[in-house]
C-alpha positions in Angstrom: -16.0 -2.7 24.4 -17.6 -5.3 21.5 -15.2 -7.3 19.6 -16.5 -5.7 16.2 -15.2 -2.1 17.6 -11.3 -4.0 18.5 -11.3 -4.1 14.2 -10.6 -0.2 14.3 -7.1 -1.0 15.3 -6.6 -3.5 12.5 -5.8 -0.9 10.1 -3.8 1.3 12.4 -1.6 -1.7 13.8 -0.7 -2.3 10.0 0.1 1.3 9.3 2.3 1.1 12.3 3.9 -2.6 12.1 3.7 -3.1 8.3 6.9 -0.8 7.5 9.2 -2.7 9.3 8.6 -5.7 7.2 8.0 -4.3 3.8 10.2 -1.6 3.2 11.3 -2.6 0.0 11.1 -1.5 -3.4 10.5 -4.6 -5.0 7.9 -6.0 -5.9 6.0 -3.5 -7.4 2.4 -3.8 -7.1 0.1 -2.1 -9.3 3.5 0.1 -10.3 4.1 1.1 -6.8 6.6 0.1 -4.5 5.5 -2.6 -1.9 5.6 -0.3 1.3 3.3 2.4 -0.4 1.2 -0.1 -1.9 0.9 -1.8 1.7 -0.5 1.9 3.5 -2.7 2.8 0.5 -4.0 -0.7 1.2 -4.6 -0.1 5.2 -6.2 3.5 4.1 -9.0 1.5 2.0 -9.6 -1.0 4.8 -10.0 1.8 7.3 -12.7 2.7 5.5 -14.4 -0.6 4.9 -13.8 -1.6 8.5 -15.5 1.9 9.8 -18.4 1.5 7.7 -18.7 -2.3 9.3 -18.4 -1.3 12.5 -21.3 1.8 11.5 -23.5 -0.6 10.0 -23.2 -3.4 13.0 -23.4 -1.0 15.7 -27.1 -1.2 17.0 -27.2 2.1 18.4 -27.3 3.4 14.4 -30.8 1.3 13.8 -32.8 2.9 16.6 -35.3 5.6 15.3 -34.4 9.2 15.7 -36.5 11.1 17.8 -38.4 14.0 15.8 -39.3 17.3 16.8 
């Protein structure tokens, strides 16, 4: 597996490991408890990382065969 594709594991790891360390109400981040803000950030990071993987994948740069 390519190194760039290992990035896909980071948001999942953040969602699974983060609650063990960030399960508290204070501090508030943008009006949300810390854990909720962390999970929202991991969700946004998932979209950004998947877009990065898609853009850097050489299979997506090949021209499509038309009929």
